[in-house]
DSSP file (Angstrom, degrees, kcal/mol; ACC not computed):
  #  RESIDUE AA STRUCTURE BP1 BP2  ACC     N-H-->O    O-->H-N    N-H-->O    O-->H-N    TCO  KAPPA ALPHA  PHI   PSI    X-CA   Y-CA   Z-CA
    1    1 A L     >        0   0    0      0, 0.0     4,-2.6     0, 0.0     5,-0.3   0.000 360.0 360.0 360.0 -44.6  -10.4    4.9   -3.7
    2    2 A V  H  >  +     0   0    0      1,-0.2     4,-2.4     2,-0.2     5,-0.2   0.890 360.0  50.3 -60.5 -39.2   -9.1    2.1   -1.5
    3    3 A N  H  > S+     0   0    0      2,-0.2     4,-1.8     1,-0.2    -1,-0.2   0.921 111.0  48.7 -64.8 -42.9  -12.6    1.7    0.0
    4    4 A K  H  > S+     0   0    0      2,-0.2     4,-0.7     1,-0.2    -2,-0.2   0.895 115.3  42.2 -61.8 -47.5  -14.2    1.6   -3.5
    5    5 A V  H >X S+     0   0    0     -4,-2.6     3,-1.1     1,-0.2     4,-0.8   0.920 111.6  56.3 -73.9 -39.6  -11.8   -1.0   -5.0
    6    6 A A  H >X S+     0   0    0     -4,-2.4     4,-2.2    -5,-0.3     3,-1.0   0.875  99.6  60.3 -59.0 -37.9  -11.9   -3.1   -1.8
    7    7 A R  H 3< S+     0   0    0     -4,-1.8    -1,-0.3     1,-0.2    -2,-0.2   0.804  99.6  56.4 -61.6 -28.1  -15.7   -3.4   -2.0
    8    8 A K  H << S+     0   0    0     -3,-1.1    -1,-0.2    -4,-0.7    -2,-0.2   0.796 119.0  31.3 -75.2 -23.8  -15.4   -5.1   -5.4
    9    9 A F  H << S+     0   0    0     -3,-1.0     2,-0.6    -4,-0.8    -2,-0.2   0.698 107.1  71.2-103.2 -22.1  -13.2   -7.9   -3.9
   10   10 A I     <  -     0   0    0     -4,-2.2    -1,-0.1     1,-0.2    59,-0.0  -0.880  49.8-177.4-108.6 120.4  -14.4   -8.3   -0.3
   11   11 A K  S    S+     0   0    0     -2,-0.6    -1,-0.2     1,-0.3    58,-0.0   0.910  72.8   4.8 -82.7 -45.6  -17.8   -9.9    0.2
   12   12 A E  S    S-     0   0    0     57,-0.1    -1,-0.3     0, 0.0    56,-0.1  -1.000  78.9-108.9-148.3 139.2  -18.0   -9.6    4.0
   13   13 A P        -     0   0    0      0, 0.0    57,-0.3     0, 0.0    56,-0.2  -0.300  35.9-107.5 -69.9 150.2  -15.8   -8.1    6.6
   14   14 A F  B     -a   70   0A   0     55,-2.9    57,-1.3     1,-0.1    61,-0.1  -0.444  22.8-160.8 -68.3 149.4  -13.7  -10.1    9.1
   15   15 A T        +     0   0    0     55,-0.2    -1,-0.1     2,-0.1     2,-0.1   0.522  67.4  54.0-112.6 -10.7  -15.1  -10.1   12.6
   16   16 A G  S    S-     0   0    0      1,-0.2    55,-0.1    55,-0.0    86,-0.1  -0.328 103.5 -48.2-108.3-165.8  -12.0  -11.2   14.5
   17   17 A A        -     0   0    0     84,-0.4    84,-2.5    -2,-0.1     2,-0.3  -0.274  59.1-166.4 -61.0 147.7   -8.3  -10.1   14.7
   18   18 A C  E     -cD  76 100B   0     57,-2.1    59,-2.4    82,-0.3    60,-1.1  -0.973  18.9-146.6-137.3 154.1   -6.5   -9.4   11.5
   19   19 A E  E     -cD  78  99B   0     80,-2.8    80,-2.5    -2,-0.3     2,-0.4  -0.934  19.3-157.1-112.4 146.7   -3.0   -8.9   10.1
   20   20 A V  E     -cD  79  98B   0     58,-2.6    60,-2.2    -2,-0.4     2,-0.5  -0.987   9.3-162.9-129.8 133.5   -2.4   -6.5    7.2
   21   21 A L  E     -cD  80  97B   0     76,-2.8    76,-2.3    -2,-0.4     2,-0.4  -0.977  14.6-175.0-116.0 120.5    0.5   -6.4    4.7
   22   22 A L  E     -cD  81  96B   0     58,-2.8    60,-1.6    -2,-0.5     2,-0.5  -0.969  12.8-177.2-120.6 125.9    0.7   -3.1    2.7
   23   23 A V  E     -cD  82  95B   0     72,-2.0    72,-3.0    -2,-0.4     2,-0.7  -0.968  16.7-155.2-124.5 110.9    3.3   -2.4   -0.2
   24   24 A F  E     -cD  83  94B   0     58,-3.1    60,-3.0    -2,-0.5     2,-0.7  -0.783   3.4-156.4 -88.7 116.9    2.9    1.1   -1.3
   25   25 A K  E     -cD  84  93B   0     68,-3.4    68,-2.0    -2,-0.7     2,-0.3  -0.851  16.9-173.0 -98.3 110.1    4.1    1.5   -5.0
   26   26 A L  E     -c   85   0B   0     58,-3.1    60,-2.9    -2,-0.7     2,-0.2  -0.739  26.0-100.9-112.5 151.6    5.0    5.1   -5.6
   27   27 A K        -     0   0    0     -2,-0.3     2,-0.1    58,-0.2    60,-0.1  -0.411  32.5-126.6 -74.4 135.2    6.0    6.8   -8.9
   28   28 A R        -     0   0    0     58,-0.3     2,-0.1    -2,-0.2    -1,-0.1  -0.434  27.2-106.8 -76.7 156.5    9.7    7.5   -9.7
   29   29 A R    >   -     0   0    0     -2,-0.1     3,-1.7     1,-0.1     4,-0.2  -0.477  27.2-115.6 -78.2 155.7   10.8   10.9  -10.7
   30   30 A K  G >  S+     0   0    0      1,-0.3     3,-1.4     2,-0.2    -1,-0.1   0.791 112.0  63.9 -63.2 -30.2   11.7   11.6  -14.3
   31   31 A D  G 3  S+     0   0    0      1,-0.3    -1,-0.3     9,-0.0     9,-0.0   0.529  88.0  71.0 -71.6  -3.2   15.4   12.2  -13.5
   32   32 A H  G <  S+     0   0    0     -3,-1.7     8,-3.1     7,-0.1     2,-0.3   0.585  91.7  73.6 -87.6  -9.7   15.7    8.6  -12.3
   33   33 A F  B <  S-E   39   0C   0     -3,-1.4     6,-0.2     6,-0.3     2,-0.1  -0.788  72.6-135.7-107.6 145.1   15.4    7.4  -16.0
   34   34 A N    >   -     0   0    0      4,-2.9     3,-2.1    -2,-0.3    -1,-0.1  -0.238  45.0 -85.4 -83.7-177.8   17.8    7.5  -18.9
   35   35 A S  T 3  S+     0   0    0      1,-0.3    -1,-0.1     2,-0.1    -2,-0.0   0.669 128.3  57.7 -67.0 -14.7   16.9    8.5  -22.4
   36   36 A Q  T 3  S-     0   0    0      2,-0.2    -1,-0.3     0, 0.0     3,-0.1   0.370 118.7-108.3 -93.5   4.5   15.8    4.9  -23.2
   37   37 A G  S <  S+     0   0    0     -3,-2.1     2,-0.3     1,-0.3    -2,-0.1   0.611  77.5 131.2  85.5   8.4   13.3    5.0  -20.4
   38   38 A E        -     0   0    0      1,-0.1    -4,-2.9    50,-0.0     2,-0.3  -0.718  67.8 -98.1 -99.8 148.2   15.4    2.6  -18.1
   39   39 A V  B     -E   33   0C   0     -2,-0.3    -6,-0.3    -6,-0.2    -1,-0.1  -0.487  43.2-117.9 -65.1 123.1   16.1    3.2  -14.5
   40   40 A K    >   -     0   0    0     -8,-3.1     3,-1.6    -2,-0.3    -1,-0.1  -0.270  15.4-122.5 -62.0 149.8   19.6    4.7  -14.1
   41   41 A N  T 3  S+     0   0    0      1,-0.3    -1,-0.1     0, 0.0    -2,-0.1   0.825 113.1  48.9 -58.5 -34.8   22.1    2.7  -12.1
   42   42 A N  T 3  S+     0   0    0      2,-0.0    -1,-0.3   -10,-0.0    -2,-0.1   0.337  84.6 117.9 -91.5   5.0   22.7    5.6   -9.7
   43   43 A A  S <  S-     0   0    0     -3,-1.6     2,-0.1   -11,-0.2   -11,-0.1  -0.416  79.1 -92.4 -74.2 153.6   18.9    6.2   -9.1
   44   44 A P        -     0   0    0      0, 0.0    -1,-0.1     0, 0.0    -2,-0.0  -0.375  26.6-153.1 -66.2 142.8   17.8    5.7   -5.5
   45   45 A K  S    S+     0   0    0     -3,-0.1    40,-0.4    -2,-0.1     2,-0.3   0.746  77.8  51.0 -84.0 -28.5   16.6    2.1   -4.6
   46   46 A H  S    S-     0   0    0     38,-0.1     2,-1.0     2,-0.0    38,-0.1  -0.806  91.5-108.7-117.2 152.9   14.3    3.2   -1.8
   47   47 A Y        +     0   0    0     36,-0.6     2,-0.5    -2,-0.3    36,-0.1  -0.698  45.2 166.8 -84.4 107.5   11.6    5.9   -1.7
   48   48 A L        +     0   0    0     -2,-1.0     2,-0.3    -4,-0.0    -1,-0.1  -0.814  17.5 133.6-123.7  88.7   13.1    8.7    0.4
   49   49 A V        -     0   0    0     -2,-0.5    -2,-0.0     2,-0.3     0, 0.0  -0.959  62.2-119.1-137.9 151.3   11.0   11.9    0.1
   50   50 A K  S    S+     0   0    0     -2,-0.3     3,-0.2     3,-0.1     2,-0.1   0.774  96.6  60.9 -67.2 -24.2    9.7   14.3    2.7
   51   51 A R  S    S+     0   0    0      1,-0.2    -2,-0.3     2,-0.0     0, 0.0  -0.444  84.5  48.8 -94.1 174.9    6.1   13.6    1.7
   52   52 A N  S    S-     0   0    0      1,-0.1    -1,-0.2    -2,-0.1    -3,-0.1   0.934  73.2-160.1  68.4  45.1    4.2   10.3    1.8
   53   53 A D     >  -     0   0    0     -3,-0.2     4,-2.3     1,-0.1     5,-0.2  -0.331  18.5-129.3 -59.1 138.2    5.1    9.4    5.3
   54   54 A L  H  > S+     0   0    0      1,-0.2     4,-2.8     2,-0.2     5,-0.2   0.913 105.2  52.4 -63.6 -40.1    4.6    5.7    5.8
   55   55 A D  H  > S+     0   0    0      1,-0.2     4,-2.8     2,-0.2    -1,-0.2   0.911 109.8  49.6 -64.4 -35.9    2.6    5.9    9.0
   56   56 A K  H  > S+     0   0    0      2,-0.2     4,-2.5     1,-0.2     5,-0.2   0.916 111.6  49.4 -68.1 -39.5    0.2    8.4    7.3
   57   57 A L  H  X S+     0   0    0     -4,-2.3     4,-1.8     1,-0.2    -2,-0.2   0.923 114.4  45.3 -62.1 -43.1   -0.2    6.1    4.3
   58   58 A V  H  X S+     0   0    0     -4,-2.8     4,-3.1    -5,-0.2     5,-0.3   0.942 111.6  51.0 -64.5 -47.9   -0.9    3.2    6.6
   59   59 A R  H  X S+     0   0    0     -4,-2.8     4,-2.7    -5,-0.2     5,-0.2   0.951 112.7  45.3 -56.1 -52.4   -3.3    5.1    8.8
   60   60 A S  H  X S+     0   0    0     -4,-2.5     4,-2.0     1,-0.2    -1,-0.2   0.874 113.1  50.8 -60.3 -35.9   -5.4    6.3    5.8
   61   61 A T  H  X S+     0   0    0     -4,-1.8     4,-1.3    -5,-0.2    -1,-0.2   0.927 111.1  47.2 -70.0 -47.0   -5.4    2.9    4.2
   62   62 A L  H  X S+     0   0    0     -4,-3.1     4,-0.7     1,-0.2     3,-0.2   0.893 112.9  50.3 -64.9 -36.3   -6.6    1.1    7.4
   63   63 A D  H >< S+     0   0    0     -4,-2.7     3,-0.9    -5,-0.3    -1,-0.2   0.914 107.5  52.5 -63.2 -41.2   -9.3    3.7    7.9
   64   64 A A  H 3< S+     0   0    0     -4,-2.0    -1,-0.2     1,-0.2    -2,-0.2   0.805 108.6  53.5 -66.6 -27.5  -10.5    3.3    4.3
   65   65 A L  H >X>S+     0   0    0     -4,-1.3     4,-2.6    -3,-0.2     3,-2.1   0.612  80.5 112.1 -80.9 -15.5  -10.8   -0.5    4.9
   66   66 A S  B <<5S+b   70   0A   0     -3,-0.9     5,-0.2    -4,-0.7     6,-0.2  -0.401  84.7  16.4 -63.9 133.6  -12.9   -0.3    8.0
   67   67 A G  T 345S+     0   0    0      3,-3.6    -1,-0.3    -2,-0.1     4,-0.2   0.297 128.5  56.0  80.8  -5.2  -16.4   -1.6    7.4
   68   68 A V  T <45S+     0   0    0     -3,-2.1    -2,-0.2     2,-0.4     3,-0.1   0.704 121.0  17.0-112.6 -60.6  -15.2   -3.4    4.2
   69   69 A A  T  <5S+     0   0    0     -4,-2.6   -55,-2.9     1,-0.3     2,-0.3   0.825 141.3   1.1 -86.3 -34.6  -12.3   -5.7    5.2
   70   70 A Y  B   <S-ab  14  66A   0     -5,-1.1    -3,-3.6   -57,-0.3    -2,-0.4  -0.948  74.9-111.1-148.4 161.9  -13.1   -5.6    8.9
   71   71 A I  S    S+     0   0    0    -57,-1.3     2,-0.3    -2,-0.3    -1,-0.1   0.958  99.5   0.5 -66.4 -48.1  -15.7   -4.0   11.0
   72   72 A D    >   -     0   0    0     -6,-0.2     3,-2.2    -5,-0.1    -1,-0.2  -0.986  68.4-120.2-141.6 150.0  -13.2   -1.6   12.7
   73   73 A D  G >  S+     0   0    0     -2,-0.3     3,-1.4     1,-0.3   -10,-0.1   0.646 103.9  80.7 -69.8 -11.1   -9.5   -1.0   12.3
   74   74 A C  G 3  S+     0   0    0      1,-0.2    -1,-0.3   -57,-0.0   -57,-0.0   0.725  80.7  69.6 -61.0 -20.8   -9.1   -1.8   16.0
   75   75 A Q  G <  S+     0   0    0     -3,-2.2   -57,-2.1   -58,-0.1     2,-0.6   0.713  75.0  97.3 -68.3 -23.3   -9.2   -5.4   14.8
   76   76 A V  E <   +c   18   0B   0     -3,-1.4   -57,-0.2    -4,-0.2     3,-0.1  -0.585  41.3 165.2 -73.9 112.0   -5.8   -5.0   13.1
   77   77 A V  E     +     0   0B   0    -59,-2.4     2,-0.4    -2,-0.6   -58,-0.2   0.518  64.2  37.9-105.2 -10.3   -3.3   -6.4   15.5
   78   78 A K  E     -c   19   0B   0    -60,-1.1   -58,-2.6     2,-0.0     2,-0.4  -0.985  60.2-177.8-146.2 135.0   -0.3   -6.7   13.1
   79   79 A V  E     -c   20   0B   0     -2,-0.4     2,-0.5   -60,-0.2   -58,-0.2  -0.996   6.8-174.9-134.2 127.0    0.8   -4.5   10.3
   80   80 A I  E     +c   21   0B   0    -60,-2.2   -58,-2.8    -2,-0.4     2,-0.4  -0.992  24.2 169.2-116.2 117.5    3.8   -5.0    7.8
   81   81 A A  E     +c   22   0B   0     -2,-0.5     2,-0.3   -60,-0.2   -58,-0.2  -0.974  12.7 163.4-137.7 147.1    4.2   -2.0    5.6
   82   82 A S  E     -c   23   0B   0    -60,-1.6   -58,-3.1    -2,-0.4     2,-0.4  -0.979  25.0-138.9-153.2 160.3    6.7   -0.7    3.1
   83   83 A K  E     +c   24   0B   0     -2,-0.3   -36,-0.6   -60,-0.2     2,-0.3  -0.987  28.7 168.4-124.1 135.4    7.0    1.9    0.3
   84   84 A E  E     -c   25   0B   0    -60,-3.0   -58,-3.1    -2,-0.4     2,-0.4  -0.888  40.8 -95.4-138.3 161.3    8.8    1.1   -3.0
   85   85 A Y  E     -c   26   0B   0    -40,-0.4     2,-0.2    -2,-0.3   -58,-0.2  -0.698  43.0-118.0 -79.5 137.5    9.2    2.7   -6.4
   86   86 A A        -     0   0    0    -60,-2.9   -58,-0.3    -2,-0.4     2,-0.1  -0.546  28.7-126.8 -73.2 139.1    6.8    1.2   -8.9
   87   87 A N    >   -     0   0    0     -2,-0.2     3,-1.6     4,-0.1    -1,-0.1  -0.353  35.2 -91.3 -75.7 169.5    8.7   -0.5  -11.8
   88   88 A N  T 3  S+     0   0    0      1,-0.3    -1,-0.1    -2,-0.1    -2,-0.1   0.845 128.1  43.7 -50.4 -39.1    7.8    0.5  -15.4
   89   89 A E  T 3  S+     0   0    0      2,-0.1     2,-0.3     0, 0.0    -1,-0.3   0.488  99.4  91.6 -89.3  -1.4    5.2   -2.3  -15.7
   90   90 A E  S <  S-     0   0    0     -3,-1.6     2,-0.3     1,-0.0    -4,-0.1  -0.660  73.7-124.1 -97.0 148.5    3.6   -1.7  -12.3
   91   91 A E        -     0   0    0     -2,-0.3     2,-0.3     1,-0.0    -4,-0.1  -0.643  28.4-111.4 -87.2 148.4    0.8    0.5  -11.4
   92   92 A V  S    S+     0   0    0     -2,-0.3     2,-0.3    -6,-0.1   -66,-0.2  -0.628  78.4  68.4 -73.6 132.4    1.2    3.2   -8.8
   93   93 A G  E    S-D   25   0B   0    -68,-2.0   -68,-3.4    -2,-0.3     2,-0.4  -0.979  84.0 -54.9 157.2-145.3   -0.9    2.4   -5.6
   94   94 A V  E     -D   24   0B   0     -2,-0.3     2,-0.5   -70,-0.3   -70,-0.2  -0.994  27.5-145.9-137.0 131.3   -0.9   -0.1   -2.9
   95   95 A N  E     -D   23   0B   0    -72,-3.0   -72,-2.0    -2,-0.4     2,-0.5  -0.841  26.7-166.1 -95.5 130.6   -0.9   -3.9   -2.8
   96   96 A I  E     -D   22   0B   0     -2,-0.5     2,-0.4   -74,-0.2   -74,-0.2  -0.954  17.0-180.0-123.9 133.6   -3.0   -5.2    0.2
   97   97 A C  E     -D   21   0B   0    -76,-2.3   -76,-2.8    -2,-0.5     2,-0.4  -0.997   9.8-173.3-126.6 126.9   -3.1   -8.6    1.8
   98   98 A I  E     -D   20   0B   0     -2,-0.4     2,-0.4   -78,-0.2   -78,-0.2  -0.975   2.2-176.9-121.5 130.2   -5.4   -9.1    4.8
   99   99 A N  E     -D   19   0B   0    -80,-2.5   -80,-2.8    -2,-0.4     2,-0.4  -0.991  23.6-130.9-129.4 135.8   -5.6  -12.3    6.9
  100  100 A E  E     -D   18   0B   0     -2,-0.4     2,-0.7   -82,-0.2   -82,-0.3  -0.671  22.6-134.2 -83.7 137.1   -7.8  -13.0    9.7
  101  101 A I              0   0    0    -84,-2.5   -84,-0.4    -2,-0.4    -1,-0.0  -0.786 360.0 360.0 -89.8 117.3   -5.9  -14.5   12.7
  102  102 A I              0   0    0     -2,-0.7    -1,-0.1   -86,-0.1   -84,-0.0   0.497 360.0 360.0-103.4 360.0   -7.8  -17.5   14.1
């Protein structure tokens, strides 16, 4: 999916070194919300679950961007990544920012 969406926005892959910022937006569990659909005050602020390891999310995303955003993921020399709960108005997925380092 990352590869397919990236192809819509990226015309030509970078040829030099790149830095990548990744913010993974993940779905909250139903018990985090009150009856009005608002996030409870005692709901966790950070995504702490046994699955969706950040390193695996990063690795699969960088692999999917190879050949689209850059020629090969070995060009990525800096990564900043985090995982957060998506707010009610946000889509679940990943926000990606890629900059070529000149």
